[in-house]
One Martini backbone bead per residue (centre of mass of N, CA, C, O) as a GRO file, in nm:
protein
  458
    1MET     BB    1   0.506  -2.935  -1.877
    2TYR     BB    2   0.588  -2.946  -1.574
    3GLU     BB    3   0.805  -2.723  -1.590
    4ASN     BB    4   0.624  -2.496  -1.692
    5SER     BB    5   0.437  -2.495  -1.447
    6ASN     BB    6   0.656  -2.433  -1.233
    7GLU     BB    7   0.747  -2.168  -1.356
    8ARG     BB    8   0.476  -2.018  -1.334
    9LEU     BB    9   0.449  -2.046  -1.029
   10ALA     BB   10   0.711  -1.904  -0.954
   11GLY     BB   11   0.641  -1.637  -1.095
   12ARG     BB   12   0.391  -1.571  -0.923
   13ARG     BB   13   0.533  -1.560  -0.651
   14ARG     BB   14   0.724  -1.331  -0.723
   15LEU     BB   15   0.505  -1.124  -0.790
   16ILE     BB   16   0.362  -1.123  -0.515
   17LYS     BB   17   0.606  -1.045  -0.347
   18PHE     BB   18   0.673  -0.779  -0.495
   19THR     BB   19   0.399  -0.639  -0.468
   20GLY     BB   20   0.386  -0.632  -0.157
   21ALA     BB   21   0.652  -0.468  -0.127
   22SER     BB   22   0.580  -0.217  -0.307
   23LEU     BB   23   0.356  -0.089  -0.126
   24LEU     BB   24   0.623  -0.067   0.095
   25LEU     BB   25   0.853   0.094  -0.035
   26THR     BB   26   1.179   0.102   0.150
   27VAL     BB   27   1.514   0.195   0.072
   28ASN     BB   28   1.801   0.205   0.283
   29PRO     BB   29   2.094   0.151   0.429
   30LEU     BB   30   2.000   0.180   0.725
   31ALA     BB   31   1.739   0.009   0.709
   32SER     BB   32   1.866  -0.256   0.612
   33GLN     BB   33   2.051  -0.295   0.853
   34ALA     BB   34   1.829  -0.287   1.069
   35ALA     BB   35   1.661  -0.532   0.967
   36ALA     BB   36   1.911  -0.738   1.013
   37ASN     BB   37   1.959  -0.610   1.339
   38ARG     BB   38   1.730  -0.657   1.528
   39GLY     BB   39   1.670  -0.501   1.844
   40PRO     BB   40   1.628  -0.328   2.150
   41GLY     BB   41   1.781  -0.103   2.031
   42VAL     BB   42   1.929   0.150   1.875
   43LEU     BB   43   1.988   0.164   1.518
   44ALA     BB   44   1.884   0.460   1.421
   45VAL     BB   45   1.953   0.803   1.300
   46ARG     BB   46   1.746   1.051   1.137
   47ILE     BB   47   1.790   1.370   0.963
   48TRP     BB   48   1.538   1.622   0.839
   49PRO     BB   49   1.590   1.922   0.707
   50ALA     BB   50   1.369   2.219   0.721
   51ALA     BB   51   1.175   2.496   0.712
   52ASP     BB   52   0.907   2.360   0.802
   53TYR     BB   53   1.076   2.107   0.925
   54THR     BB   54   1.222   1.880   1.165
   55ARG     BB   55   1.331   1.541   1.142
   56VAL     BB   56   1.345   1.273   1.389
   57ALA     BB   57   1.454   0.933   1.346
   58ILE     BB   58   1.404   0.655   1.568
   59GLU     BB   59   1.538   0.340   1.545
   60HIS     BB   60   1.394   0.032   1.674
   61GLY     BB   61   1.350  -0.313   1.776
   62ALA     BB   62   1.134  -0.203   1.988
   63PRO     BB   63   0.921  -0.108   2.190
   64LEU     BB   64   0.899   0.213   2.366
   65LYS     BB   65   0.931   0.422   2.628
   66TYR     BB   66   0.808   0.768   2.660
   67THR     BB   67   0.910   1.106   2.736
   68TYR     BB   68   0.814   1.464   2.726
   69PHE     BB   69   0.962   1.805   2.726
   70MET     BB   70   0.976   2.150   2.784
   71VAL     BB   71   1.226   2.416   2.768
   72LYS     BB   72   1.315   2.730   2.876
   73ASN     BB   73   1.562   2.935   2.847
   74PRO     BB   74   1.632   2.773   2.650
   75GLU     BB   75   1.517   2.598   2.391
   76ARG     BB   76   1.386   2.265   2.473
   77LEU     BB   77   1.396   1.913   2.404
   78VAL     BB   78   1.286   1.638   2.610
   79VAL     BB   79   1.383   1.282   2.597
   80ASP     BB   80   1.274   0.977   2.742
   81LEU     BB   81   1.425   0.652   2.730
   82GLU     BB   82   1.306   0.334   2.792
   83GLY     BB   83   1.492   0.028   2.806
   84ILE     BB   84   1.776   0.157   2.745
   85GLU     BB   85   2.103   0.203   2.614
   86LEU     BB   86   2.387   0.336   2.551
   87ASN     BB   87   2.517   0.393   2.223
   88SER     BB   88   2.681   0.465   1.933
   89VAL     BB   89   2.443   0.610   1.800
   90LEU     BB   90   2.382   0.815   2.034
   91GLU     BB   91   2.678   0.933   2.071
   92THR     BB   92   2.656   1.063   1.756
   93LEU     BB   93   2.434   1.288   1.734
   94ALA     BB   94   2.589   1.565   1.708
   95ASN     BB   95   2.694   1.492   1.406
   96LYS     BB   96   2.392   1.507   1.260
   97VAL     BB   97   2.382   1.813   1.286
   98ALA     BB   98   2.344   2.075   1.102
   99ALA     BB   99   2.440   2.401   1.095
  100ASP     BB  100   2.178   2.478   0.888
  101ASP     BB  101   1.960   2.411   1.068
  102PRO     BB  102   1.658   2.577   1.123
  103ASN     BB  103   1.583   2.427   1.431
  104ILE     BB  104   1.858   2.287   1.516
  105ARG     BB  105   2.148   2.306   1.719
  106LEU     BB  106   2.129   2.046   1.921
  107LEU     BB  107   2.214   1.686   1.980
  108ARG     BB  108   2.184   1.480   2.275
  109ALA     BB  109   2.314   1.200   2.478
  110GLY     BB  110   2.233   1.029   2.798
  111ARG     BB  111   2.267   0.890   3.110
  112TYR     BB  112   2.019   0.923   3.352
  113LYS     BB  113   1.936   0.621   3.413
  114PRO     BB  114   1.874   0.317   3.465
  115GLY     BB  115   1.731   0.251   3.150
  116ILE     BB  116   1.784   0.570   3.078
  117VAL     BB  117   1.759   0.792   2.804
  118ARG     BB  118   1.864   1.126   2.727
  119LEU     BB  119   1.727   1.376   2.521
  120VAL     BB  120   1.873   1.684   2.389
  121MET     BB  121   1.717   1.967   2.226
  122ASP     BB  122   1.843   2.237   2.071
  123LEU     BB  123   1.694   2.535   1.980
  124LYS     BB  124   1.643   2.825   1.755
  125GLY     BB  125   1.341   2.828   1.868
  126GLU     BB  126   1.026   2.834   1.880
  127ALA     BB  127   0.820   2.536   1.935
  128ASN     BB  128   0.608   2.258   1.788
  129PRO     BB  129   0.611   1.956   1.892
  130GLN     BB  130   0.612   1.611   1.761
  131VAL     BB  131   0.544   1.295   1.926
  132PHE     BB  132   0.580   0.968   1.767
  133GLU     BB  133   0.477   0.651   1.652
  134LEU     BB  134   0.595   0.376   1.441
  135GLN     BB  135   0.538   0.112   1.270
  136PRO     BB  136   0.635  -0.135   1.106
  137VAL     BB  137   0.779  -0.091   0.765
  138GLY     BB  138   0.914  -0.269   0.563
  139ALA     BB  139   1.252  -0.194   0.646
  140TYR     BB  140   1.130  -0.088   0.902
  141GLY     BB  141   1.108  -0.034   1.217
  142HIS     BB  142   1.074   0.111   1.487
  143ARG     BB  143   0.947   0.455   1.537
  144LEU     BB  144   1.065   0.764   1.657
  145VAL     BB  145   0.914   1.087   1.626
  146LEU     BB  146   1.065   1.420   1.578
  147ASP     BB  147   0.877   1.710   1.529
  148VAL     BB  148   0.999   2.041   1.438
  149TYR     BB  149   0.799   2.316   1.470
  150PRO     BB  150   0.770   2.626   1.411
  151LEU     BB  151   0.578   2.863   1.557
  152ASN     BB  152   0.666   3.036   1.284
  153PRO     BB  153   0.592   2.955   0.997
  154PRO     BB  154   0.626   2.952   0.679
  155ASP     BB  155   0.475   3.143   0.428
  156PRO     BB  156   0.391   3.059   0.112
  157LEU     BB  157   0.271   3.330   0.013
  158LEU     BB  158   0.504   3.518   0.097
  159SER     BB  159   0.725   3.365  -0.053
  160LEU     BB  160   0.604   3.415  -0.328
  161ILE     BB  161   0.620   3.721  -0.327
  162ASP     BB  162   0.928   3.742  -0.275
  163GLY     BB  163   1.017   3.568  -0.530
  164LYS     BB  164   0.763   3.702  -0.725
  165GLU     BB  165   0.671   3.984  -0.835
  166PRO     BB  166   0.449   4.166  -0.977
  167ARG     BB  167   0.371   4.330  -1.256
  168ALA     BB  168   0.296   4.621  -1.370
  169ALA     BB  169  -0.032   4.718  -1.496
  170VAL     BB  170  -0.138   4.926  -1.775
  171VAL     BB  171  -0.477   4.899  -1.851
  172GLU     BB  172  -0.741   4.833  -2.036
  173ASN     BB  173  -1.085   4.729  -2.082
  174ARG     BB  174  -0.925   4.514  -2.279
  175VAL     BB  175  -0.807   4.347  -2.567
  176SER     BB  176  -0.501   4.296  -2.681
  177SER     BB  177  -0.309   4.280  -2.932
  178LYS     BB  178  -0.009   4.174  -3.029
  179SER     BB  179   0.075   4.454  -3.156
  180GLU     BB  180  -0.013   4.632  -2.889
  181ALA     BB  181   0.157   4.499  -2.693
  182ARG     BB  182   0.325   4.534  -2.415
  183PRO     BB  183   0.562   4.373  -2.229
  184GLU     BB  184   0.401   4.434  -1.938
  185VAL     BB  185   0.137   4.317  -2.080
  186PRO     BB  186  -0.105   4.110  -2.041
  187THR     BB  187  -0.251   3.870  -2.257
  188GLU     BB  188  -0.455   3.687  -2.431
  189ALA     BB  189  -0.513   3.375  -2.489
  190LYS     BB  190  -0.454   3.178  -2.791
  191ALA     BB  191  -0.494   2.903  -2.979
  192GLU     BB  192  -0.307   3.014  -3.227
  193ALA     BB  193  -0.090   3.026  -3.065
  194LYS     BB  194   0.273   2.965  -2.965
  195PRO     BB  195   0.372   2.865  -2.656
  196GLU     BB  196   0.625   2.674  -2.727
  197ALA     BB  197   0.779   2.912  -2.787
  198LYS     BB  198   1.057   3.039  -2.630
  199SER     BB  199   1.038   3.351  -2.724
  200GLU     BB  200   0.744   3.331  -2.596
  201PRO     BB  201   0.541   3.430  -2.370
  202LEU     BB  202   0.295   3.375  -2.177
  203GLN     BB  203  -0.047   3.436  -2.228
  204VAL     BB  204  -0.282   3.615  -2.032
  205ALA     BB  205  -0.530   3.734  -1.875
  206GLU     BB  206  -0.665   4.027  -1.820
  207GLN     BB  207  -0.654   4.311  -1.596
  208LYS     BB  208  -0.762   4.561  -1.411
  209ALA     BB  209  -0.576   4.858  -1.336
  210VAL     BB  210  -0.437   5.090  -1.139
  211SER     BB  211  -0.284   5.358  -1.063
  212ARG     BB  212   0.003   5.454  -0.913
  213ARG     BB  213  -0.087   5.741  -0.805
  214SER     BB  214  -0.325   5.643  -0.606
  215GLY     BB  215  -0.218   5.396  -0.405
  216ARG     BB  216  -0.355   5.162  -0.507
  217PRO     BB  217  -0.400   4.862  -0.595
  218VAL     BB  218  -0.207   4.640  -0.791
  219VAL     BB  219  -0.326   4.409  -1.036
  220ASP     BB  220  -0.213   4.083  -1.117
  221ARG     BB  221  -0.191   3.808  -1.341
  222LEU     BB  222  -0.091   3.497  -1.212
  223VAL     BB  223   0.048   3.195  -1.269
  224THR     BB  224  -0.001   2.912  -1.051
  225ILE     BB  225   0.234   2.644  -0.967
  226THR     BB  226   0.236   2.323  -0.833
  227LEU     BB  227   0.517   2.133  -0.732
  228ASP     BB  228   0.547   1.763  -0.680
  229PRO     BB  229   0.783   1.591  -0.531
  230GLY     BB  230   0.810   1.280  -0.476
  231HIS     BB  231   0.852   1.214  -0.172
  232GLY     BB  232   1.084   1.189   0.099
  233GLY     BB  233   1.303   1.119   0.319
  234GLU     BB  234   1.182   0.836   0.460
  235ASP     BB  235   1.076   0.838   0.151
  236PRO     BB  236   1.225   0.712  -0.145
  237GLY     BB  237   1.068   0.524  -0.299
  238ALA     BB  238   1.179   0.413  -0.563
  239VAL     BB  239   1.434   0.164  -0.664
  240GLY     BB  240   1.700   0.115  -0.839
  241SER     BB  241   1.944  -0.107  -0.945
  242GLY     BB  242   2.161   0.143  -0.907
  243GLY     BB  243   2.038   0.318  -0.641
  244SER     BB  244   1.811   0.498  -0.717
  245PHE     BB  245   1.609   0.760  -0.606
  246GLU     BB  246   1.309   0.893  -0.661
  247LYS     BB  247   1.329   1.155  -0.482
  248ASN     BB  248   1.573   1.277  -0.646
  249VAL     BB  249   1.456   1.292  -0.931
  250THR     BB  250   1.200   1.461  -0.874
  251LEU     BB  251   1.350   1.712  -0.767
  252ALA     BB  252   1.523   1.774  -1.016
  253VAL     BB  253   1.289   1.813  -1.217
  254ALA     BB  254   1.130   2.030  -1.056
  255LYS     BB  255   1.354   2.248  -1.059
  256ARG     BB  256   1.366   2.276  -1.365
  257LEU     BB  257   1.068   2.352  -1.402
  258ARG     BB  258   1.068   2.604  -1.227
  259ALA     BB  259   1.271   2.768  -1.396
  260LYS     BB  260   1.090   2.782  -1.648
  261ILE     BB  261   0.845   2.918  -1.522
  262GLU     BB  262   1.006   3.169  -1.401
  263SER     BB  263   1.086   3.284  -1.695
  264GLU     BB  264   0.811   3.383  -1.690
  265PRO     BB  265   0.649   3.688  -1.637
  266ASN     BB  266   0.343   3.528  -1.558
  267MET     BB  267   0.493   3.308  -1.374
  268ARG     BB  268   0.471   3.058  -1.106
  269ALA     BB  269   0.648   2.854  -0.853
  270VAL     BB  270   0.588   2.572  -0.626
  271LEU     BB  271   0.720   2.366  -0.379
  272THR     BB  272   0.650   2.117  -0.154
  273ARG     BB  273   0.964   2.052  -0.194
  274ASP     BB  274   1.329   2.161  -0.175
  275SER     BB  275   1.407   1.892  -0.026
  276ASP     BB  276   1.494   1.621   0.197
  277PHE     BB  277   1.162   1.568   0.275
  278PHE     BB  278   0.862   1.499   0.431
  279VAL     BB  279   0.527   1.501   0.281
  280PRO     BB  280   0.222   1.485   0.327
  281LEU     BB  281  -0.037   1.449   0.120
  282HIS     BB  282  -0.228   1.669   0.244
  283ALA     BB  283  -0.007   1.897   0.249
  284ARG     BB  284   0.018   1.930  -0.054
  285VAL     BB  285  -0.269   2.021  -0.102
  286GLN     BB  286  -0.278   2.254   0.101
  287LYS     BB  287  -0.059   2.432  -0.028
  288ALA     BB  288  -0.201   2.475  -0.301
  289ARG     BB  289  -0.457   2.613  -0.176
  290ARG     BB  290  -0.323   2.847  -0.020
  291ILE     BB  291  -0.204   2.974  -0.311
  292GLN     BB  292  -0.403   2.936  -0.543
  293SER     BB  293  -0.374   2.732  -0.758
  294ASP     BB  294  -0.400   2.638  -1.098
  295LEU     BB  295  -0.186   2.401  -1.058
  296PHE     BB  296  -0.104   2.039  -1.026
  297VAL     BB  297   0.227   1.873  -1.019
  298SER     BB  298   0.316   1.540  -1.002
  299ILE     BB  299   0.637   1.376  -0.952
  300HIS     BB  300   0.761   1.068  -1.099
  301ALA     BB  301   0.943   0.725  -1.065
  302ASP     BB  302   0.871   0.422  -1.123
  303ALA     BB  303   0.798   0.080  -1.037
  304PHE     BB  304   0.825  -0.265  -1.143
  305VAL     BB  305   0.824  -0.611  -1.167
  306ARG     BB  306   0.950  -0.535  -1.445
  307PRO     BB  307   1.247  -0.421  -1.597
  308ASP     BB  308   1.105  -0.369  -1.896
  309ALA     BB  309   0.950  -0.149  -1.804
  310ASN     BB  310   0.823   0.144  -1.990
  311GLY     BB  311   0.773   0.480  -1.980
  312SER     BB  312   0.525   0.726  -1.996
  313SER     BB  313   0.287   0.897  -1.769
  314VAL     BB  314  -0.062   1.003  -1.703
  315PHE     BB  315  -0.254   1.120  -1.418
  316VAL     BB  316  -0.583   1.116  -1.277
  317LEU     BB  317  -0.862   1.151  -1.127
  318SER     BB  318  -1.115   0.932  -0.993
  319GLU     BB  319  -1.465   0.872  -0.929
  320SER     BB  320  -1.487   0.550  -1.070
  321GLY     BB  321  -1.226   0.427  -1.066
  322ALA     BB  322  -1.001   0.260  -1.240
  323SER     BB  323  -0.873   0.228  -1.576
  324SER     BB  324  -0.673   0.016  -1.438
  325SER     BB  325  -0.480  -0.207  -1.271
  326ALA     BB  326  -0.221  -0.034  -1.279
  327ALA     BB  327  -0.346   0.225  -1.165
  328ARG     BB  328  -0.437   0.102  -0.897
  329TYR     BB  329  -0.158   0.006  -0.802
  330LEU     BB  330  -0.022   0.285  -0.803
  331ALA     BB  331  -0.214   0.427  -0.602
  332GLN     BB  332  -0.155   0.240  -0.364
  333LYS     BB  333   0.143   0.308  -0.343
  334GLU     BB  334   0.123   0.621  -0.311
  335ASN     BB  335  -0.081   0.608  -0.060
  336ALA     BB  336   0.158   0.461   0.122
  337ALA     BB  337   0.356   0.700   0.195
  338ASP     BB  338   0.257   0.768   0.487
  339LEU     BB  339   0.360   0.502   0.616
  340ILE     BB  340   0.662   0.555   0.551
  341GLY     BB  341   0.712   0.859   0.624
  342GLY     BB  342   0.514   0.956   0.846
  343VAL     BB  343   0.216   1.002   1.036
  344ASN     BB  344   0.025   1.189   1.255
  345ILE     BB  345  -0.286   1.063   1.348
  346ASP     BB  346  -0.364   1.283   1.578
  347VAL     BB  347  -0.351   1.486   1.334
  348LYS     BB  348  -0.651   1.655   1.235
  349ASP     BB  349  -0.838   1.780   0.951
  350PRO     BB  350  -1.165   1.798   0.888
  351VAL     BB  351  -1.171   1.977   0.638
  352LEU     BB  352  -0.962   1.819   0.478
  353ALA     BB  353  -1.100   1.547   0.488
  354ARG     BB  354  -1.338   1.641   0.314
  355THR     BB  355  -1.175   1.721   0.071
  356LEU     BB  356  -1.054   1.429   0.012
  357LEU     BB  357  -1.373   1.318  -0.018
  358ASP     BB  358  -1.437   1.499  -0.251
  359LEU     BB  359  -1.643   1.419  -0.555
  360SER     BB  360  -1.730   1.724  -0.654
  361GLN     BB  361  -1.507   1.731  -0.942
  362THR     BB  362  -1.576   1.731  -1.249
  363ALA     BB  363  -1.447   1.990  -1.365
  364THR     BB  364  -1.159   1.939  -1.266
  365ILE     BB  365  -1.118   1.669  -1.415
  366SER     BB  366  -1.155   1.781  -1.696
  367ASP     BB  367  -0.908   1.968  -1.681
  368SER     BB  368  -0.704   1.749  -1.613
  369LEU     BB  369  -0.732   1.596  -1.881
  370LYS     BB  370  -0.634   1.826  -2.060
  371LEU     BB  371  -0.356   1.855  -1.929
  372GLY     BB  372  -0.266   1.558  -1.962
  373LYS     BB  373  -0.277   1.553  -2.273
  374ALA     BB  374  -0.070   1.776  -2.324
  375VAL     BB  375   0.168   1.641  -2.172
  376LEU     BB  376   0.171   1.363  -2.312
  377GLY     BB  377   0.236   1.469  -2.597
  378GLU     BB  378   0.522   1.574  -2.513
  379LEU     BB  379   0.646   1.311  -2.398
  380GLY     BB  380   0.636   1.156  -2.676
  381GLY     BB  381   0.897   1.320  -2.788
  382ILE     BB  382   1.115   1.170  -2.558
  383ASN     BB  383   0.922   0.913  -2.503
  384ARG     BB  384   0.781   0.644  -2.435
  385LEU     BB  385   0.454   0.534  -2.402
  386HIS     BB  386   0.290   0.339  -2.185
  387LYS     BB  387   0.036   0.524  -2.243
  388ALA     BB  388  -0.174   0.687  -2.483
  389THR     BB  389  -0.341   0.763  -2.227
  390VAL     BB  390  -0.508   0.897  -1.981
  391GLU     BB  391  -0.520   0.810  -1.649
  392GLN     BB  392  -0.718   0.665  -1.372
  393ALA     BB  393  -0.727   0.735  -1.008
  394GLY     BB  394  -0.708   0.729  -0.637
  395PHE     BB  395  -0.531   0.990  -0.573
  396ALA     BB  396  -0.470   1.180  -0.301
  397VAL     BB  397  -0.285   1.415  -0.436
  398LEU     BB  398  -0.548   1.487  -0.649
  399LYS     BB  399  -0.792   1.609  -0.430
  400ALA     BB  400  -0.834   1.884  -0.534
  401PRO     BB  401  -1.144   2.041  -0.602
  402ASP     BB  402  -1.000   2.332  -0.752
  403ILE     BB  403  -0.746   2.173  -0.899
  404PRO     BB  404  -0.577   2.095  -1.152
  405SER     BB  405  -0.454   1.748  -1.167
  406ILE     BB  406  -0.131   1.577  -1.197
  407LEU     BB  407   0.048   1.264  -1.270
  408VAL     BB  408   0.394   1.210  -1.340
  409GLU     BB  409   0.551   0.950  -1.518
  410THR     BB  410   0.855   0.973  -1.646
  411ALA     BB  411   0.960   0.678  -1.552
  412PHE     BB  412   1.137   0.371  -1.502
  413ILE     BB  413   1.357   0.304  -1.246
  414SER     BB  414   1.355  -0.021  -1.293
  415ASN     BB  415   1.489   0.061  -1.557
  416PRO     BB  416   1.811   0.075  -1.642
  417GLU     BB  417   1.790   0.275  -1.882
  418GLU     BB  418   1.601   0.486  -1.745
  419GLU     BB  419   1.771   0.539  -1.497
  420LYS     BB  420   2.006   0.665  -1.651
  421ARG     BB  421   1.841   0.902  -1.773
  422LEU     BB  422   1.725   1.022  -1.501
  423ASN     BB  423   2.047   1.103  -1.425
  424ASP     BB  424   2.044   1.299  -1.664
  425ASP     BB  425   2.060   1.626  -1.724
  426ALA     BB  426   1.947   1.642  -2.016
  427TYR     BB  427   1.694   1.468  -1.966
  428GLN     BB  428   1.570   1.631  -1.739
  429ASP     BB  429   1.532   1.883  -1.919
  430LYS     BB  430   1.344   1.751  -2.128
  431MET     BB  431   1.123   1.680  -1.929
  432ALA     BB  432   1.064   1.966  -1.828
  433GLU     BB  433   1.001   2.083  -2.111
  434ALA     BB  434   0.760   1.903  -2.176
  435ILE     BB  435   0.579   1.987  -1.942
  436PHE     BB  436   0.584   2.290  -2.003
  437SER     BB  437   0.461   2.273  -2.286
  438GLY     BB  438   0.195   2.147  -2.193
  439ILE     BB  439   0.104   2.379  -2.013
  440LYS     BB  440   0.094   2.596  -2.238
  441LYS     BB  441  -0.113   2.451  -2.414
  442TYR     BB  442  -0.337   2.453  -2.211
  443PHE     BB  443  -0.355   2.772  -2.175
  444ALA     BB  444  -0.417   2.842  -2.473
  445LYS     BB  445  -0.715   2.694  -2.437
  446ASN     BB  446  -0.714   2.765  -2.097
  447PRO     BB  447  -0.764   3.028  -1.955
  448PRO     BB  448  -0.731   3.173  -1.669
  449LEU     BB  449  -0.891   3.261  -1.408
  450ALA     BB  450  -1.003   3.524  -1.179
  451LYS     BB  451  -0.844   3.421  -0.875
  452SER     BB  452  -0.516   3.451  -0.883
  453THR     BB  453  -0.424   3.725  -0.700
  454LEU     BB  454  -0.219   4.015  -0.661
  455ALA     BB  455  -0.159   4.264  -0.411
  456ARG     BB  456  -0.023   4.604  -0.416
  457LEU     BB  457   0.154   4.871  -0.314
  458ASP     BB  458   0.279   5.168  -0.517
   0.00000   0.00000   0.00000
């Protein structure tokens, strides 16, 4: 009896310890080494290039003083670090910048004065840098972050147009039957249709278009879906026992799903990140709203305190608390991503802040539940369902007030068997196909409204 009691107590302690660590889970080789050898100097430098911005994270063992300024012709960012000396990490900075980095040409460090190291970053164009500190979190020590935003950032809407232009539609102001429809004419979705059949493209609601000869805009209705691969960059997400990072699995599945969506003649997809870099939660929502997305699908592969936890789940936003303690726990973990990935808290968008706190989204949540149910039904065909119903919790990344949004937990990366499957190309494709099939089933019963249209002169 006494031994059983001690075992239960020890088990509870392990659970509490694991749970606390999981809320701020972030493990990568450099960070782990840094955590074990924290001292006053620079411990690691990590560079995350992307078209949106390039992040340089300088990890150090203690708070440091810094100043920075810009130099013109050529464009350079200069950062002076006080109270440290040049070491091997800083001496190898030039080797860390990739030749194809969109924003940084060269980064070098040198001894400027006794106790002061100067970093000089040669830029590829005009930039709007943000320099800020992050407090220790998880396995990371103190971090100084240099975010280099191009002065003229890529416009996601223009990128979308360049990536997949709408097809010209010459239609009458009526609904064509399946037998009447020409290949280039979108037709209305019908519940009795079979959108899951690969041979048939998704049919969406028609819109009236003007003649090419008039030179006036030709308007086509395209379904726009934002795909959100969870985590990225400084935030690896959950880590499997085999060393797999959640951020890599989610990006791989999202890219496969994007390819399937883009294969449809009247669908298009945008990724919140298309490579390994961190995107703040609010920026993911902001990007989806900027391109007037019809749907928002966030993709994850979570970990749990027990390695035997398994199965797929789908979550939507809740207006009134989580549907279970597990859903609440997961939302807390995912909402902590900004602490790990690193957000400059001095830069705030008051309009966006109100958007994230807007709870008057009953209709959107209702649509999200319909989408979640359709996707969950398809996931059940390829994997065990962790929960048989769609769950709800306060996920920050699902708080777009006007876009049906779901968060898909593909599987538990903490389960060795599921981790192995999540890294398998064939299984990733099955997962993407299941999500895609669920999306098509949702649209078959809920045709998109006439809000996201593109116009072009022909």
